[in-house]
Each structure stands twice: as C-alpha cells, then as structure tokens.
N, C-alpha and C positions, 0 to 999 in steps of 0.2 A: 071347281077348285083348279083343275088342270088349265082351264082357259085363263084364269087370273095368273097362274104361274107362267104360262107362255107369254102373257102380256109383258111381264117384267124381264123375262129371260128369253131372248129371241133364239138363241142357239145353245148347244151344249157347251161350246167354247166359252161363251159369256157366263154360263152357269158355273163352270169350273173356275173361272176367274173370280167370281163372287165367293165361291167356297174358299179359295185360297186367301182372298182378302179378309174373310171372316176369321180364318185361322190366325192370320197375322195380327188382327185387332185383338183377338182373344189372348194371344201370346203377350202382346203389349200390356193388356190389362193385368194379366197375372204378374208380369214383371213389376208393374207399378204398385200392385198390392204388396208384393214381397218387399219392395224398396221402402214403402211407407211403413210397413210393419217393422222393418229393421231400424228405420230412422226413429220411430217412436220408442223402440226398445232401448236404443242407445241414449236417449235423452235422460 
C-alpha cells in the first residue's frame, strides 16, 4: 500500500497540496448542496 501511495505522491509537499485541494473541493460540494437545498425550498 505504501508503494502505491508513493507512486502518486512523490513528496510531502505534493501530498499536502492534494489534501488542501480535497478540502477545497469538499467545501465547494457542501456549498453547492446548501445552495440547491435553498433553491428547491424557495420554489
């Protein structure tokens, strides 16, 4: 498992970049769900 992990993330820096990218995407998904919920509720 560690070998496969190292294949995709060459360094700790790129690993941290991927974690921050994942957090941004998660935040955008949450905002989109809230916006859709609000839009449906207002209809």
